[in-house]
N, C-alpha and C positions, 0 to 999 in steps of 0.2 A: 504493500500500500504506500501511497505518497507520504513523505515525511510531514507534509503540511496537513496534519490531522484536523486542524480547525477549519481550514477551507473546504476540505473534502467532506467533513461531517456537516458543515453548513449547506453544502450542495445536496447532500442526502436528505436532510430535513426539508429543504425547499422542494425536492422532488416528490416527497411523500405527502405534500400538501401544507407544509409549514408547521410551525409550533402549535397553532390552534387546532390542527387536525390530529395531534398525537394524544391518545388517551393514556398510553403507558408504553414504556420502553425498557427492555432488559437485553442481556446478551448471554450467549453460551460460549463454547470454545472458539467458534469462528464466525458467528452471526450476530448482527443486530436484529432484535425482534421488536417490531413496532405493532402496537394495537392501535388502530385508527378509528376516528369517529366517522369518517366518510371514505370508504375504500375507492370510490369512483374517481376521486381527484388525483390519485397517484399517477405520476408520469413514468411508466415503466421503462420506456425507451430512454428517457433522460437519465433515469436511475442507473440503468445498465451501462450508459456511456461515461459515467463518472470514473475517473482514474482511481484505481484501488478497489472498485466494486467488482467482485468476481462473478456474482450472479444474484438473482432475485427470485424468491419463492413467495407466492401469494396464496392465501387461503382465507376465505370469508373476510373478516375485517382485520386480518393480520398480514403484515408484510415483513418478510425476513430478508435482510440484506447481507449477503455473504461477503465478509471482509478478509477472513483468514486469521493468521496467528496474531495480528496486531489489533484485533477487534477491541480489546480493552482500552487502548488509547483512543480509538474512534468513539467508543461509548462515553468516555470521560468528557470528550468535547461536545458530544450531543447533549449531555446533562447540563453543560454550561449554558446551552441555548434555551433551556427550559426554565421559566420562572419558578422560583421555589414554591412548592405546594400546588403548582398549576396542574400537574398531572392528576392529583387526587380530586381536584375541584371540577374537572371537565365532565360533562354529561356523557353517559354511556350511549352508544348508538341505539337508534330506535329498534324495538323488538320486531322481528320478522316472523313469518309463519313458521311454526315448529314442524320440522320434518325429520325423518329418520337420518337423513344425510346431515342435517344441522346438529342433531343430537350426537351422532358419531363424531363429527368434526369438533364439537364442543368437548367431548370426553378426551379425544386425542390432544386437543389444544391444552386442556387442563393438565394432562399427564406430562406432556412435553414441556409446557411452560413451567411446571413445578420442578421437574427433574433437572432441566438444563442448568440452572444456577448451582446445583449441587454436585455436578460432575467433577469440578476441580477437587473438592474435598474427598470424593469417592476415589478418584485416581490417586490423590496424594496418600490416602490411607492404604490403598492397594499396594503402592510401591514400597511403603514402609514395611508392610507385612511380607512382601517379597524379599526385602533386604534382610529381615529377621530370619526368613527361611534359608537364605544363602549362607548367612553367618552360622546357622546351626548345621547346615549340610557340610560346610567346609571345616567344622570343628573349632571355629573361633570362639564360640560360646556353647556351653552345654545346654541341654534342653531345660534344665531346672535353674539356669543362671538368672539372677534377678535382672540383669541388664537385658537379656533376651525377653524376659517376661514383660518388662516395661516397654520395650520396642513393640512387642505384639499388642500391648494395650494402646500405645500411641496409634498404631496402624488400624486397630479395631474400633477406635472411638467413633469414627464417622459411620460405621456400620451398626454398631450396637445402639447408638442414639439416632439412627436414621429416621425413626418416626418423628422425633422432635425437630430434626432438620426439615423434613417434609412439611410438617405443620407450619413452620416459620415461612418457608418458601410459598406454600399454598395460601397462607394468610395474605401475602402480598398479591398473589394472583386473584384471589376472591374478594379482596378489599375488606377483610375483617380484622379484628383486633389480634395482633400477633402474640402478645403476652398471654392472652387467654388461650389461644390455639396451642402455644407451647406448653402451658400448664396442663391442659387436657391430655395432650400427647404424652407429657411427662408421667401421667398416672399409669400409662400402659407399660412404661419401662422402669417404674419405681421398684426398688429391690424387694420391698415387702409384697407388692403385687405379683412380681415374678415368682417369689417363693410360694405364694398362694396358688398360682397357676400350676406350679410344679406339683404341689400336693393334689390339686384337682385332677391332673393328668394321671396320678397314681391311684385314683379312685375315691379320694376324699370329697365329700359333698361340699360345694361352695355355693353360697347364696347371697343375694343382696336384696333386702326388704322382701324376702320370701320367694324371689325369682332366681332360678338356677343360673349360674355363671359358667359359660363354656370355657374349658381349659384351652387356652391359646397362648402361644409365645409370640410376642410382638416385636422383639428386637430383630433387626435386619429386614423389616417389612416396610412397604410403601403405601399400598392401597388403603389400609384402615385409617391412617392419619390423613391421607388425602381426602378420602370420602368424608371423614368426620369434620375436617376444616371447612369443606364446602357446605356441609349441613350447619356448621356453626355460624356461617355468614347469614343464614336465615333466622336461626335461633336468636342471635344477637339483635336483629332488627325487631323481632317479635317482642322480646323482653323489654327492649327500649321503649316500645309503644305502651306497654302495660304498667311500667313503673312510674310512680309520681316523680316529678322533677326534683323535689327536695330530697329524695332517697336514692337518686341515681348513682351517687358516688360510691355507696356501699351495697345497696340492695341489688342493683343491676348486675355487677360482676359476680356477686354471690349466687344469684339465681341462674346466671349463664353457666357457671361451673357446676352447680347442683343439677341442672337439667342435662347439660351436654355430657359430662363425665359418665353418668350411669348409662346414657344411650350408647356411648362408645363402648363401654364394658359389656353391656347386655346384648346389643344388636349390631351396631356398625362395625365394631372390631371383628367379631366372628364372621360377619358377612364379607368384610373386606378380605379376610384370610382365605375364605372359601373361593372368592372370585380370583384372587391371585394364584391360589393353588390350582384352580381349574384351568387358568390360562397356561400356567407352567406345564400342567399335565398334558394339555392339548399339544403344545409345542413339542414336548419330548416324547409324546406318543407317536407323532409323525416321525421324529428322529429314530425311534425304535423300529418302526416299520421300514423306513427308507434307508436307514443306516448312513453310509458314507455319501449316498446320493443327496440326502437332505443338506449336508454340509456343502456339497458342490453347488446345489441350487442356491443356497444362501450366499455363497461366495460370488456367484454370478449376478445375483440381484442386489447385493449390498450397496454398490455405488448408486443405484437407482433409488434405494431407500434413503440414502443420505441426501439425495437431491430433493426429496420431499420432506425431509426431517423425520420420516417415519422410523428411522433407526433407533431413536430414543425410546420408542415404545417397548423395546426389548430390555431396557435397563432394569425395571423391577424384576422381570423373570430371571435375568442373569444373577442379580444379587440374591434373590431367594433360593435359586438352585445351588449357588456356591455355599450359602449359609446352611442348607440342608444336607448337601452331599460332599461339600469340600471342593467341587470342581464343576465346570460347565463345558460340555463337549460338542455343542452345535454352533451357536452363534459366534462365540469368540474365536474358535479355530477358523471359521469361514472368513473372518476379517483379516487374517494373516495374508492370504493371497489377494484379497480385494484391495487392501491398502498398498501393499508393495507392488502390485500390478499397475496401479495408477502411477506409482513412482517410476517403475520401469518404462512405461509409455512416455512419461515426461522426459526421462533421460534420452529416449530415442528421438523425441522432438528436438531437444537441445542439440543432439548430435547432427541431425539432418538439416535443421532450419538455417536459412541464410540471414535471418532477421536477428540482430543482436539483442533487441529488446525482448523478443520472444524467447531467445536462448536464456537470457538472464531469469526470466519468469519461470521457465521450465526447470532450470537447475534448482532454483530455490524451492519450487513445488516438489520436485523429486526428493530433495533432502528432507523436507518436512514429512512426506509420506513414508519414506524408507526408514529414516532414523527415529522419528517421533511417533509415527503412526497417524499423523494428522493429514488426512487425504483431501480435504476440501480445496486447498489451493491448487492441487493437481487436477482435481475433478472440474472445478469451475474455471481456473485460469488457463488450462491446457486442453483437457480431454473433451469437454462439451464444446469448447470454442472451435476445436478442429474436427470433431465428430469421429473420425476413424480411429484415433487413439483411444477413444472411449470404448468402441467395439472391441478393440484388441485387449483392453483391460478387462472387459466383461468375460471374454473367452478365457483369458488367463486366470481370472478369479474363479471361474467354474472349475477348471482343471486343477488348480492348486487347492481349492476347497475339497475336491474329491480325494486328492492325495492326503490332505490333513485328516479327512474322515477315515480313510483306510488305515492310516497310522494310529488312529485312536487318540489324537492330540486333544487335550482338554486344558482349560485355563483354571488356575487356582486363585485368581484374583481378577479384578476388572480394571484394565487400563488399555487404551487403544493400542492394538498390536503393531509393533515396529521393532527396529533393531534394539533400542534401549529397553524395551519392555518385554522382550522375548523370554526373559527368565520366568514369567508367569506361567509358561507352558512346560517348564521343567518338572518332571516327576522324580522325586528322590528315590523311589522304588524301581524306576526304570530309566537307567542312564541313556538308553537309546533315544529318548524323547529329545535330547539335546541335538542329536544328529538329524532327526526328523524335522524339528523346528527350523534349523538353519537350512536344511535341504529344501523345505517348502519356500522359505524366503528367497533363496538363490533362484529356484525355479520360477518364482513369480516375477522377479526382476528380469531374468534372462528371457523367459517366454514372452512377456509383454513387450520387451524391447525389440525382440526379433519380429513379432507379429506386427508391431507398429511400423517397422521399417519395410516389411513385406507388403503391407496394405497401403502404405504411403499416406500422405495427407496433403491438403492444399495449403502450401505455405503462405504466410501473410507477407506481402511485399513490403520492403523497407519504407518506401515512399508513403504507402497507405498507412502503415503503422505510425510513422512520424506525424502525418497529418492528423490522424486520430488522436494521438497523444497531445498534440498542440491544442486541439479543440477541447480536450478533456481538462487540461490544466489551466484553462482560462480562469481568471480570478472569479471566485464565487460572489454573487451579489449578497448583500446583507439580507438576513431573513427578517421579513417585516410582517409575517402572518400573525 
């Protein structure tokens, strides 16, 4: 992205309709996510033409602007353009007719919008847990070493308290009180409640005001806290209407907690667990029937899922599966070939192109995909732009996913697969997994590289690129919306 983040971010805000059209904005690893008051005023052509914008994804009233690894800098500049408190005060878009499509889109938007801000913490915790595993495997620290135990606690914090993190993120998404959402989610992971649920799982009867409490373990879960926080947004409004103004400071929060927490314990929590378990069971039932082919299909489809943002839908399933079984053997292994194939295609473009600007973009994108497993710069900056490299990457991702499936590779943590995060696929009980992981990575880069060269691509002329860049870097007009 251009180093002039202020100018670029100003141009982006202007293209989505200006400050007055932004209802909310956040970001994930590579994207700015705008929730808009009026989706019709977005100038998509202008948005895509901005230097540093790799792509645009639109869905309902949301506009996702793909920036790449420097998205946090762009996000910081966007926030400077928004008046303090303006986002919270803006009216929501008018209600449209409720359809199954809108309901489905709303559920996906809630899930993706809630989980995306949590990905850095999840990846950070995953990498610390992997570090602890390596230190134990190499004999640096014994299994009962206090240092190793503390490292595992550090790495496990984001997962153990995931319901609390989900509640905080969802409170922003659903515009409800964050402290109350955290307090209610905190009940589900309270040590005393966890101990009570353990006793219930062993057959001891547990009741609340005469109603039976289902034995459920909530640590490492997403759906219960997400569902409960959504419900809290309505409970809060209802209690606010029925409480007298003079008692709101103490009666309103007390009633909210007294109403919401039992609902979470008795109904929403167990229901959320069943839904999450059902989704996981469906995904891995398909895996059990198709075996390596399911990994191959996922590897071929993964870049297309990333294009739509649908890849984040699998985050709760991956987390829950790793928590229950210690590993995940379908989605994460498929990403190895998918990510590095996009990197290999970008390397081929850098090798073949006569355009120095495109070569620089392709090299940076390849490094991001191969080394760090962040594939969106390669996907949007190179593959989609030139089309045939995308086809080469999809074919390579399918083949490499099949190889990973045949090898039985599985991830013991959750970090975007790349060279630096390959350790998550190492199985201490099977040293050959090291050979298989690096074999799949090498195959992905080489195969996609060769396929891209064989299929070729329409190079971008230097003169055309220069003219395009000159138009893009024109000074952005001040945002006056």
